[in-house]
N, C-alpha and C positions, 0 to 999 in steps of 0.2 A: 503493500498501499504507499508507505513511504518514497521508494523506487517510483513507482506510478506518480505521484505529485511531484517529485523532482522532475522525470520525464517531462510533464504538461509545462512545467515552469520553465524548462530549459533548453529544450529540443523542440524543433517543427518537424510534426507529421510525416512531412515529406522528405525530411533528414534520411528516417530509414530507406528506405528504396532509393535516394541517391547515395548512400553509403553502399549499397548493395551490390549497383551499377558502378561505381569507382572503384572498389576495395577487391571486386569478385567478380565484376563481369558478368554480373546477373543482372536481366530488368524485371520486374514487376513493378505492376502499377498501385497504386495508392486505394486501399477500398473506399474512399469519400468519393472518387470519379463512377460509382456503381452503386453509390445509394446506401453505401455500407459505413462504418463507424470509421472517423477519422484515420484512427490506430490498429488498421488494419492492412491489407494487402491482399491482391489477387492474384493467383495463380492460373495460367492457362493449364489444362491437362488433354489441349485437344491435338498437340502435333508434336511432343518429346517426347525421346525416348525413356524408357522406367530409369536408367539410374541417374539419369540427369536430375532426378527430383530428391532423389539420394543427395547431391552437390548443394541445390537448392537449399536443402534442410540443414546442412552442416552450415553455409553462409547466414541463414538467417539466424541460427545460433550463434555464430562469432559476433555478427553483428549486436544483437542483442547482450550476449556476454560484453562487449565494449561496453554499452552503456550501463552495466552493473556493475563493471570497476569504474567508470567514469564518479558515478555515485557513489560508489565505496570513498574513493578519493575526495571526493569532495565534501564526505562526512570526515574525515581523517581515519578511515578504516582501512585495513591492509584488504588486498584482493584474497576472495578464499579461494581456495584449490589450486594456489600457488604454482602453475606453469607460467613459467619466463617467455614462453615463445606466445604467448596469446594477445590478442589485437590492442593497437595501440587506442587511448582515448579517444571519444568522436571529436571530429572535429566543429569545431561553434559555427554554428550559422545562425542569422538574424530568424529571427521568429514571424519577420514584417512579411 
């Protein structure tokens, strides 16, 4: 719940899909364009090979993990699960 509050105050909903594209080469659409919640993404199941969905899942988890780490850093907490190869903190984007 605290992480959700922090995300809404510090991260624009589109940042998630931009990070997926920039950092992982995966393009998903923000759900709000399909009358879904702002904090959702849309994945096409129409024409991708099955193994690609594993890659999408790993990338989504990596981006989500980086936001969790940024939240913990903002609160002065050490990252949980300590892997030194984890994603860097999210890039700051304007909420405008």
